C-alpha positions as CSV (number, residue, x, y, z in Angstrom):
1,M,-10.9,-7.4,-9.6
2,G,-9.4,-4.3,-8.0
3,K,-9.0,-6.1,-4.6
4,E,-6.2,-8.4,-5.9
5,E,-4.4,-5.5,-7.6
6,F,-4.6,-3.5,-4.4
7,R,-3.3,-6.4,-2.3
8,T,-0.5,-6.9,-4.8
9,A,0.5,-3.2,-4.6
10,I,0.7,-3.5,-0.8
11,F,2.7,-6.7,-0.8
12,D,5.1,-5.3,-3.6
13,T,5.8,-2.2,-1.5
14,I,6.6,-4.3,1.6
15,E,8.7,-6.8,-0.4
16,Y,10.7,-3.9,-1.8
17,I,11.3,-2.4,1.7
18,T,12.2,-5.7,3.3
19,Q,14.0,-7.1,0.3
20,M,12.3,-10.4,1.0
21,E,9.4,-12.4,-0.5
22,L,6.4,-12.5,1.8
23,R,5.1,-15.9,3.0
24,V,1.4,-16.6,3.1
25,S,1.4,-16.2,6.8
26,S,3.0,-12.7,6.5
27,K,0.4,-11.7,3.9
28,R,-2.4,-12.8,6.3
29,L,-0.8,-10.7,9.1
30,I,-0.5,-7.7,6.9
31,L,-4.1,-8.0,5.8
32,G,-5.1,-8.3,9.4
33,Y,-3.2,-5.0,10.1
34,F,-5.1,-3.4,7.2
35,N,-8.5,-4.6,8.5
36,M,-7.8,-3.6,12.1
37,S,-6.6,-0.1,11.1
38,Q,-8.9,2.8,12.3
39,M,-7.9,5.0,9.4
40,Q,-10.8,6.3,7.2
41,D,-9.8,5.3,3.6
42,S,-8.0,2.3,2.1
43,A,-4.9,4.4,1.2
44,Q,-4.4,5.4,4.8
45,R,-5.2,1.9,6.0
46,A,-2.6,0.4,3.6
47,R,0.0,2.9,4.7
48,S,-0.7,2.0,8.3
49,A,-0.4,-1.7,7.6
50,V,2.9,-1.3,5.6
51,E,4.4,1.0,8.3
52,R,3.4,-1.3,11.1
53,Y,4.8,-4.4,9.4
54,T,8.1,-2.9,8.2
55,Q,8.6,-0.4,11.0
56,N,9.5,2.2,8.4
57,E,7.7,5.4,7.6
58,L,6.6,5.7,4.0
59,P,7.2,8.9,2.1
60,A,4.4,11.4,2.2
61,L,2.2,11.6,-0.9
62,Q,2.9,15.3,-1.3
63,S,6.7,14.6,-1.3
64,I,6.2,11.8,-3.9
65,L,4.2,14.1,-6.2
66,A,6.8,16.9,-5.8
67,R,9.5,14.5,-6.9
68,R,7.4,13.3,-9.8
69,R,7.2,16.8,-11.1
70,T,11.0,17.0,-11.1
71,N,11.4,13.5,-12.4
72,T,13.4,12.3,-9.3
73,M,11.1,9.6,-8.0
74,T,12.6,6.5,-6.4
75,R,11.5,3.0,-6.8
76,L,9.8,3.2,-3.4
77,D,8.0,6.4,-4.5
78,R,6.6,4.5,-7.5
79,L,5.5,1.6,-5.4
80,V,3.8,3.8,-2.8
81,L,2.1,5.9,-5.6
82,A,0.8,2.6,-7.2
83,M,-0.5,1.5,-3.8
84,E,-2.3,4.8,-3.3
85,N,-3.8,4.7,-6.8
86,E,-5.0,1.1,-6.3
87,A,-6.5,2.0,-3.0
88,R,-8.5,4.8,-4.6
89,R,-9.7,2.4,-7.3
90,F,-10.6,-0.2,-4.6
91,D,-12.6,2.4,-2.6
92,A,-14.5,3.4,-5.7
93,E,-15.6,-0.1,-6.5
94,P,-19.1,-1.3,-5.3
95,P,-19.0,-3.7,-2.4
96,E,-18.8,-7.4,-3.2
97,R,-21.9,-9.5,-2.8
98,D,-21.8,-12.8,-1.1
């Protein structure tokens, strides 16, 4: 179940940045970037895939959390935070069985 929410969080972040709806082929490419990433956890791999696809650097998690404390988060901050949270949930789930 968490896998779909995690993918949706990644795609929502990219669609916000690009201001375009992703095609199926673009989603496959992004998932390929995610799977090819050498980063250790899913949050880092998702960030890597988003940044590679959009050619934009995402705000650092520490910066987002600082803005959250002052109630000045942007829409992008909220999307990235949701993506990070879904990644952690995804990593905590047991592996799927075939």
